Biopython code that builds the backbone (N, CA, C, O; Angstrom):
import numpy as np
from Bio.PDB.StructureBuilder import StructureBuilder

atoms = [
    (1, "UNK", "N", (7.158, 14.835, -2.256)),
    (1, "UNK", "CA", (7.122, 13.444, -2.699)),
    (1, "UNK", "C", (6.759, 13.412, -4.184)),
    (1, "UNK", "O", (5.808, 14.061, -4.621)),
    (2, "UNK", "N", (7.528, 12.652, -4.940)),
    (2, "UNK", "CA", (7.217, 12.512, -6.349)),
    (2, "UNK", "C", (5.940, 11.684, -6.543)),
    (2, "UNK", "O", (5.678, 10.754, -5.780)),
    (3, "UNK", "N", (5.152, 12.026, -7.564)),
    (3, "UNK", "CA", (3.934, 11.230, -7.818)),
    (3, "UNK", "C", (4.280, 9.874, -8.353)),
    (3, "UNK", "O", (5.328, 9.691, -8.972)),
    (4, "UNK", "N", (3.390, 8.897, -8.115)),
    (4, "UNK", "CA", (3.556, 7.553, -8.685)),
    (4, "UNK", "C", (3.008, 7.635, -10.100)),
    (4, "UNK", "O", (1.957, 8.236, -10.325)),
    (5, "UNK", "N", (3.713, 7.032, -11.061)),
    (5, "UNK", "CA", (3.259, 7.042, -12.454)),
    (5, "UNK", "C", (3.291, 5.588, -12.998)),
    (5, "UNK", "O", (3.853, 4.684, -12.380)),
    (6, "UNK", "N", (2.696, 5.419, -14.119)),
    (6, "UNK", "CA", (2.649, 4.112, -14.792)),
    (6, "UNK", "C", (4.034, 3.560, -15.039)),
    (6, "UNK", "O", (4.197, 2.345, -15.155)),
    (7, "UNK", "N", (5.042, 4.420, -15.121)),
    (7, "UNK", "CA", (6.397, 3.958, -15.387)),
    (7, "UNK", "C", (6.948, 3.101, -14.243)),
    (7, "UNK", "O", (7.979, 2.446, -14.398)),
    (8, "UNK", "N", (6.262, 3.106, -13.098)),
    (8, "UNK", "CA", (6.679, 2.302, -11.937)),
    (8, "UNK", "C", (6.102, 0.907, -11.949)),
    (8, "UNK", "O", (6.468, 0.088, -11.107)),
    (9, "UNK", "N", (5.200, 0.605, -12.888)),
    (9, "UNK", "CA", (4.545, -0.696, -12.927)),
    (9, "UNK", "C", (5.599, -1.796, -13.025)),
    (9, "UNK", "O", (6.519, -1.728, -13.841)),
    (10, "UNK", "N", (5.440, -2.821, -12.164)),
    (10, "UNK", "CA", (6.361, -3.953, -12.133)),
    (10, "UNK", "C", (7.584, -3.734, -11.293)),
    (10, "UNK", "O", (8.374, -4.661, -11.116)),
    (11, "UNK", "N", (7.777, -2.535, -10.763)),
    (11, "UNK", "CA", (8.965, -2.251, -9.929)),
    (11, "UNK", "C", (8.625, -2.614, -8.471)),
    (11, "UNK", "O", (7.469, -2.574, -8.051)),
    (12, "UNK", "N", (9.666, -2.964, -7.732)),
    (12, "UNK", "CA", (9.501, -3.260, -6.323)),
    (12, "UNK", "C", (9.627, -1.977, -5.526)),
    (12, "UNK", "O", (10.609, -1.243, -5.641)),
    (13, "UNK", "N", (8.583, -1.716, -4.691)),
    (13, "UNK", "CA", (8.515, -0.446, -3.942)),
    (13, "UNK", "C", (8.424, -0.741, -2.423)),
    (13, "UNK", "O", (7.938, -1.777, -1.971)),
    (14, "UNK", "N", (8.923, 0.243, -1.698)),
    (14, "UNK", "CA", (8.678, 0.333, -0.260)),
    (14, "UNK", "C", (7.848, 1.549, -0.047)),
    (14, "UNK", "O", (8.253, 2.647, -0.429)),
    (15, "UNK", "N", (6.674, 1.392, 0.562)),
    (15, "UNK", "CA", (5.712, 2.465, 0.721)),
    (15, "UNK", "C", (5.417, 2.682, 2.198)),
    (15, "UNK", "O", (5.048, 1.741, 2.901)),
    (16, "UNK", "N", (5.573, 3.891, 2.667)),
    (16, "UNK", "CA", (5.177, 4.270, 4.040)),
    (16, "UNK", "C", (3.809, 4.952, 3.913)),
    (16, "UNK", "O", (3.630, 5.868, 3.110)),
    (17, "UNK", "N", (2.841, 4.482, 4.728)),
    (17, "UNK", "CA", (1.489, 4.999, 4.607)),
    (17, "UNK", "C", (0.792, 4.964, 5.915)),
    (17, "UNK", "O", (1.242, 4.280, 6.834)),
    (18, "UNK", "N", (-0.316, 5.687, 6.042)),
    (18, "UNK", "CA", (-1.102, 5.766, 7.286)),
    (18, "UNK", "C", (-2.313, 4.886, 7.116)),
    (18, "UNK", "O", (-3.137, 5.111, 6.230)),
    (19, "UNK", "N", (-2.424, 3.852, 7.992)),
    (19, "UNK", "CA", (-3.477, 2.876, 7.924)),
    (19, "UNK", "C", (-4.650, 3.280, 8.852)),
    (19, "UNK", "O", (-4.458, 3.350, 10.066)),
    (20, "UNK", "N", (-5.870, 3.549, 8.304)),
    (20, "UNK", "CA", (-6.988, 3.839, 9.156)),
    (20, "UNK", "C", (-7.339, 2.590, 10.011)),
    (20, "UNK", "O", (-7.299, 1.464, 9.516)),
    (21, "UNK", "N", (-7.659, 2.794, 11.207)),
    (21, "UNK", "CA", (-8.041, 1.660, 12.062)),
    (21, "UNK", "C", (-9.457, 1.855, 12.565)),
    (21, "UNK", "O", (-10.011, 2.954, 12.544)),
    (22, "UNK", "N", (-10.020, 0.743, 13.019)),
    (22, "UNK", "CA", (-11.333, 0.794, 13.576)),
    (22, "UNK", "C", (-11.345, 0.059, 14.907)),
    (22, "UNK", "O", (-10.451, -0.735, 15.196)),
    (23, "UNK", "N", (-12.346, 0.325, 15.699)),
    (23, "UNK", "CA", (-12.439, -0.299, 17.026)),
    (23, "UNK", "C", (-13.936, -0.415, 17.425)),
    (23, "UNK", "O", (-14.738, 0.488, 17.190)),
    (24, "UNK", "N", (-14.249, -1.513, 18.008)),
    (24, "UNK", "CA", (-15.572, -1.725, 18.572)),
    (24, "UNK", "C", (-15.399, -1.907, 20.073)),
    (24, "UNK", "O", (-14.730, -2.841, 20.514)),
    (25, "UNK", "N", (-15.995, -1.023, 20.853)),
    (25, "UNK", "CA", (-15.867, -1.129, 22.309)),
    (25, "UNK", "C", (-14.527, -0.642, 22.805)),
    (25, "UNK", "O", (-14.124, -0.948, 23.927)),
    (26, "UNK", "N", (-13.816, 0.136, 21.951)),
    (26, "UNK", "CA", (-12.475, 0.636, 22.366)),
    (26, "UNK", "C", (-12.555, 2.032, 22.982)),
    (26, "UNK", "O", (-13.643, 2.560, 23.217)),
    (27, "UNK", "N", (-11.436, 2.594, 23.227)),
    (27, "UNK", "CA", (-11.300, 3.891, 23.817)),
    (27, "UNK", "C", (-11.046, 4.914, 22.692)),
    (27, "UNK", "O", (-10.247, 4.681, 21.784)),
    (28, "UNK", "N", (-11.757, 6.056, 22.786)),
    (28, "UNK", "CA", (-11.541, 7.116, 21.810)),
    (28, "UNK", "C", (-10.096, 7.586, 21.743)),
    (28, "UNK", "O", (-9.576, 7.919, 20.678)),
    (29, "UNK", "N", (-9.453, 7.605, 22.928)),
    (29, "UNK", "CA", (-8.040, 8.095, 22.953)),
    (29, "UNK", "C", (-7.093, 7.167, 22.230)),
    (29, "UNK", "O", (-5.973, 7.572, 21.922)),
    (30, "UNK", "N", (-7.493, 5.934, 21.944)),
    (30, "UNK", "CA", (-6.632, 4.957, 21.215)),
    (30, "UNK", "C", (-6.787, 5.129, 19.711)),
    (30, "UNK", "O", (-6.027, 4.534, 18.947)),
    (31, "UNK", "N", (-7.744, 5.924, 19.271)),
    (31, "UNK", "CA", (-7.998, 6.009, 17.835)),
    (31, "UNK", "C", (-7.053, 6.986, 17.154)),
    (31, "UNK", "O", (-7.126, 8.190, 17.400)),
    (32, "UNK", "N", (-6.179, 6.489, 16.313)),
    (32, "UNK", "CA", (-5.331, 7.301, 15.465)),
    (32, "UNK", "C", (-4.852, 6.461, 14.307)),
    (32, "UNK", "O", (-4.931, 5.234, 14.360)),
    (33, "UNK", "N", (-4.364, 7.087, 13.273)),
    (33, "UNK", "CA", (-3.829, 6.343, 12.139)),
    (33, "UNK", "C", (-2.548, 5.634, 12.545)),
    (33, "UNK", "O", (-1.736, 6.160, 13.307)),
    (34, "UNK", "N", (-2.389, 4.425, 12.014)),
    (34, "UNK", "CA", (-1.195, 3.631, 12.292)),
    (34, "UNK", "C", (-0.231, 3.718, 11.105)),
    (34, "UNK", "O", (-0.591, 3.398, 9.972)),
    (35, "UNK", "N", (0.989, 4.151, 11.386)),
    (35, "UNK", "CA", (1.985, 4.198, 10.297)),
    (35, "UNK", "C", (2.432, 2.794, 9.929)),
    (35, "UNK", "O", (2.766, 1.986, 10.796)),
    (36, "UNK", "N", (2.434, 2.516, 8.645)),
    (36, "UNK", "CA", (2.799, 1.194, 8.123)),
    (36, "UNK", "C", (3.836, 1.326, 7.036)),
    (36, "UNK", "O", (3.917, 2.359, 6.371)),
    (37, "UNK", "N", (4.642, 0.273, 6.846)),
    (37, "UNK", "CA", (5.521, 0.171, 5.673)),
    (37, "UNK", "C", (5.198, -1.118, 4.977)),
    (37, "UNK", "O", (5.271, -2.197, 5.566)),
    (38, "UNK", "N", (4.838, -1.003, 3.706)),
    (38, "UNK", "CA", (4.559, -2.210, 2.892)),
    (38, "UNK", "C", (5.512, -2.233, 1.730)),
    (38, "UNK", "O", (5.852, -1.195, 1.162)),
    (39, "UNK", "N", (5.947, -3.446, 1.373)),
    (39, "UNK", "CA", (6.897, -3.624, 0.271)),
    (39, "UNK", "C", (6.310, -4.659, -0.694)),
    (39, "UNK", "O", (5.730, -5.665, -0.286)),
    (40, "UNK", "N", (6.483, -4.377, -1.972)),
    (40, "UNK", "CA", (6.041, -5.341, -2.948)),
    (40, "UNK", "C", (6.130, -4.790, -4.371)),
    (40, "UNK", "O", (6.524, -3.641, -4.573)),
    (41, "UNK", "N", (5.770, -5.592, -5.330)),
    (41, "UNK", "CA", (5.779, -5.228, -6.687)),
    (41, "UNK", "C", (4.509, -4.486, -7.068)),
    (41, "UNK", "O", (3.406, -4.949, -6.778)),
    (42, "UNK", "N", (4.659, -3.326, -7.724)),
    (42, "UNK", "CA", (3.516, -2.527, -8.107)),
    (42, "UNK", "C", (2.810, -3.237, -9.274)),
    (42, "UNK", "O", (3.376, -3.371, -10.359)),
    (43, "UNK", "N", (1.548, -3.698, -9.035)),
    (43, "UNK", "CA", (0.816, -4.431, -10.083)),
    (43, "UNK", "C", (-0.431, -3.754, -10.581)),
    (43, "UNK", "O", (-1.003, -4.166, -11.590)),
    (44, "UNK", "N", (-0.868, -2.705, -9.878)),
    (44, "UNK", "CA", (-2.057, -1.965, -10.325)),
    (44, "UNK", "C", (-1.913, -0.523, -9.806)),
    (44, "UNK", "O", (-1.449, -0.287, -8.691)),
    (45, "UNK", "N", (-2.330, 0.435, -10.661)),
    (45, "UNK", "CA", (-2.204, 1.820, -10.311)),
    (45, "UNK", "C", (-3.314, 2.576, -11.013)),
    (45, "UNK", "O", (-3.436, 2.533, -12.237)),
    (46, "UNK", "N", (-4.135, 3.283, -10.210)),
    (46, "UNK", "CA", (-5.133, 4.203, -10.836)),
    (46, "UNK", "C", (-5.116, 5.510, -10.079)),
    (46, "UNK", "O", (-4.252, 5.721, -9.228)),
    (47, "UNK", "N", (-6.065, 6.400, -10.378)),
    (47, "UNK", "CA", (-5.966, 7.766, -9.771)),
    (47, "UNK", "C", (-6.230, 7.801, -8.316)),
    (47, "UNK", "O", (-5.821, 8.754, -7.652)),
    (48, "UNK", "N", (-6.928, 6.765, -7.742)),
    (48, "UNK", "CA", (-7.284, 6.749, -6.314)),
    (48, "UNK", "C", (-6.341, 5.860, -5.460)),
    (48, "UNK", "O", (-6.035, 6.174, -4.310)),
    (49, "UNK", "N", (-5.907, 4.763, -6.059)),
    (49, "UNK", "CA", (-5.206, 3.752, -5.247)),
    (49, "UNK", "C", (-4.186, 2.996, -6.076)),
    (49, "UNK", "O", (-4.065, 3.193, -7.285)),
    (50, "UNK", "N", (-3.460, 2.131, -5.396)),
    (50, "UNK", "CA", (-2.556, 1.233, -6.107)),
    (50, "UNK", "C", (-2.468, -0.076, -5.340)),
    (50, "UNK", "O", (-2.888, -0.147, -4.185)),
    (51, "UNK", "N", (-1.925, -1.116, -5.972)),
    (51, "UNK", "CA", (-1.858, -2.419, -5.360)),
    (51, "UNK", "C", (-0.411, -2.919, -5.409)),
    (51, "UNK", "O", (0.220, -2.890, -6.465)),
    (52, "UNK", "N", (0.107, -3.370, -4.282)),
    (52, "UNK", "CA", (1.414, -4.040, -4.197)),
    (52, "UNK", "C", (1.208, -5.524, -4.028)),
    (52, "UNK", "O", (0.384, -5.951, -3.219)),
    (53, "UNK", "N", (1.955, -6.327, -4.789)),
    (53, "UNK", "CA", (1.948, -7.777, -4.640)),
    (53, "UNK", "C", (3.168, -8.172, -3.826)),
    (53, "UNK", "O", (4.301, -7.941, -4.245)),
    (54, "UNK", "N", (2.939, -8.763, -2.670)),
    (54, "UNK", "CA", (4.092, -9.230, -1.875)),
    (54, "UNK", "C", (4.464, -10.657, -2.301)),
    (54, "UNK", "O", (5.601, -11.087, -2.112)),
    (55, "UNK", "N", (3.505, -11.381, -2.873)),
    (55, "UNK", "CA", (3.778, -12.698, -3.440)),
    (55, "UNK", "C", (2.674, -13.017, -4.448)),
    (55, "UNK", "O", (1.523, -12.615, -4.280)),
    (56, "UNK", "N", (3.046, -13.740, -5.486)),
    (56, "UNK", "CA", (2.100, -14.256, -6.465)),
    (56, "UNK", "C", (2.421, -15.691, -6.693)),
    (56, "UNK", "O", (3.564, -16.053, -6.973)),
    (57, "UNK", "N", (1.400, -16.526, -6.571)),
    (57, "UNK", "CA", (1.631, -17.959, -6.701)),
    (57, "UNK", "C", (1.945, -18.323, -8.138)),
    (57, "UNK", "O", (1.354, -17.761, -9.060)),
    (58, "UNK", "N", (2.859, -19.249, -8.346)),
    (58, "UNK", "CA", (3.313, -19.733, -9.661)),
    (58, "UNK", "C", (2.137, -20.141, -10.493)),
    (58, "UNK", "O", (1.248, -20.847, -10.018)),
    (59, "UNK", "N", (2.117, -19.694, -11.762)),
    (59, "UNK", "CA", (1.062, -20.072, -12.724)),
    (59, "UNK", "C", (-0.313, -19.707, -12.219)),
    (59, "UNK", "O", (-1.270, -20.439, -12.474)),
    (60, "UNK", "N", (-0.445, -18.614, -11.521)),
    (60, "UNK", "CA", (-1.780, -18.237, -10.963)),
    (60, "UNK", "C", (-1.865, -16.707, -10.855)),
    (60, "UNK", "O", (-0.838, -16.028, -10.830)),
    (61, "UNK", "N", (-3.052, -16.183, -10.794)),
    (61, "UNK", "CA", (-3.244, -14.776, -10.528)),
    (61, "UNK", "C", (-3.545, -14.553, -9.054)),
    (61, "UNK", "O", (-3.864, -13.436, -8.646)),
    (62, "UNK", "N", (-3.445, -15.607, -8.253)),
    (62, "UNK", "CA", (-3.684, -15.480, -6.817)),
    (62, "UNK", "C", (-2.382, -15.130, -6.108)),
    (62, "UNK", "O", (-1.291, -15.446, -6.582)),
    (63, "UNK", "N", (-2.525, -14.472, -4.962)),
    (63, "UNK", "CA", (-1.311, -14.129, -4.183)),
    (63, "UNK", "C", (-1.670, -13.273, -3.010)),
    (63, "UNK", "O", (-2.821, -13.252, -2.573)),
    (64, "UNK", "N", (-0.683, -12.556, -2.486)),
    (64, "UNK", "CA", (-0.880, -11.666, -1.349)),
    (64, "UNK", "C", (-0.715, -10.274, -1.832)),
    (64, "UNK", "O", (0.339, -9.926, -2.364)),
    (65, "UNK", "N", (-1.768, -9.420, -1.661)),
    (65, "UNK", "CA", (-1.837, -8.112, -2.194)),
    (65, "UNK", "C", (-2.242, -7.108, -1.107)),
    (65, "UNK", "O", (-2.968, -7.442, -0.171)),
    (66, "UNK", "N", (-1.747, -5.855, -1.259)),
    (66, "UNK", "CA", (-2.119, -4.738, -0.404)),
    (66, "UNK", "C", (-2.591, -3.612, -1.307)),
    (66, "UNK", "O", (-1.851, -3.152, -2.176)),
    (67, "UNK", "N", (-3.824, -3.171, -1.100)),
    (67, "UNK", "CA", (-4.384, -2.031, -1.820)),
    (67, "UNK", "C", (-4.326, -0.822, -0.898)),
    (67, "UNK", "O", (-4.841, -0.867, 0.219)),
    (68, "UNK", "N", (-3.693, 0.272, -1.366)),
    (68, "UNK", "CA", (-3.466, 1.468, -0.577)),
    (68, "UNK", "C", (-4.011, 2.701, -1.288)),
    (68, "UNK", "O", (-3.732, 2.929, -2.465)),
    (69, "UNK", "N", (-4.793, 3.493, -0.555)),
    (69, "UNK", "CA", (-5.323, 4.727, -1.122)),
    (69, "UNK", "C", (-4.158, 5.723, -1.212)),
    (69, "UNK", "O", (-3.402, 5.885, -0.254)),
    (70, "UNK", "N", (-4.018, 6.380, -2.355)),
    (70, "UNK", "CA", (-2.899, 7.314, -2.565)),
    (70, "UNK", "C", (-2.817, 8.424, -1.542)),
    (70, "UNK", "O", (-1.719, 8.872, -1.212)),
    (71, "UNK", "N", (-3.964, 8.887, -1.023)),
    (71, "UNK", "CA", (-3.962, 10.003, -0.053)),
    (71, "UNK", "C", (-3.312, 9.616, 1.270)),
    (71, "UNK", "O", (-2.945, 10.487, 2.058)),
    (72, "UNK", "N", (-3.170, 8.338, 1.516)),
    (72, "UNK", "CA", (-2.620, 7.845, 2.773)),
    (72, "UNK", "C", (-1.111, 7.690, 2.736)),
    (72, "UNK", "O", (-0.505, 7.403, 3.769)),
    (73, "UNK", "N", (-0.486, 7.872, 1.585)),
    (73, "UNK", "CA", (0.947, 7.629, 1.409)),
    (73, "UNK", "C", (1.741, 8.848, 1.895)),
    (73, "UNK", "O", (1.458, 9.983, 1.509)),
    (74, "UNK", "N", (2.720, 8.595, 2.732)),
    (74, "UNK", "CA", (3.591, 9.644, 3.237)),
    (74, "UNK", "C", (4.968, 9.625, 2.575)),
    (74, "UNK", "O", (5.672, 10.634, 2.589)),
    (75, "UNK", "N", (5.358, 8.489, 1.996)),
    (75, "UNK", "CA", (6.670, 8.358, 1.357)),
    (75, "UNK", "C", (6.711, 7.040, 0.566)),
    (75, "UNK", "O", (5.999, 6.093, 0.902)),
    (76, "UNK", "N", (7.516, 6.985, -0.448)),
    (76, "UNK", "CA", (7.744, 5.716, -1.204)),
    (76, "UNK", "C", (9.120, 5.780, -1.855)),
    (76, "UNK", "O", (9.668, 6.856, -2.095)),
    (77, "UNK", "N", (9.661, 4.594, -2.135)),
    (77, "UNK", "CA", (10.927, 4.536, -2.865)),
    (77, "UNK", "C", (10.997, 3.208, -3.579)),
    (77, "UNK", "O", (10.369, 2.230, -3.172)),
    (78, "UNK", "N", (11.776, 3.184, -4.656)),
    (78, "UNK", "CA", (12.082, 1.920, -5.404)),
    (78, "UNK", "C", (13.132, 1.184, -4.628)),
    (78, "UNK", "O", (14.109, 1.782, -4.178)),
    (79, "UNK", "N", (12.941, -0.166, -4.453)),
    (79, "UNK", "CA", (13.965, -0.939, -3.721)),
    (79, "UNK", "C", (14.432, -2.027, -4.632)),
    (79, "UNK", "O", (15.295, -2.820, -4.255)),
]
sb = StructureBuilder()
sb.init_structure("model")
sb.init_model(0)
sb.init_chain("A")
sb.init_seg("    ")
for serial, (resi, resn, name, xyz) in enumerate(atoms, 1):
    if name == "N":
        sb.init_residue(resn, " ", resi, " ")
    sb.init_atom(name, np.array(xyz, "f"), 0.0, 1.0, " ", f" {name:<3s}", serial, name[0])
structure = sb.get_structure()
């Protein structure tokens, strides 16, 4: 998998990643990472994580964001 670099900032990405889950009062056998696919515009990138924006409200810095730790990514592509 190619590394994510600053040259991807502002590009729309599809990212496949493993989401850690938690459970209170659950079964140990149910505990495993959940594979997820998130899509959005890359708006923040540092050495540990990155942020995808799936929506940003007009004239605002508020919106819907997903922060993903780089170690959890199994694949990504520009869409």
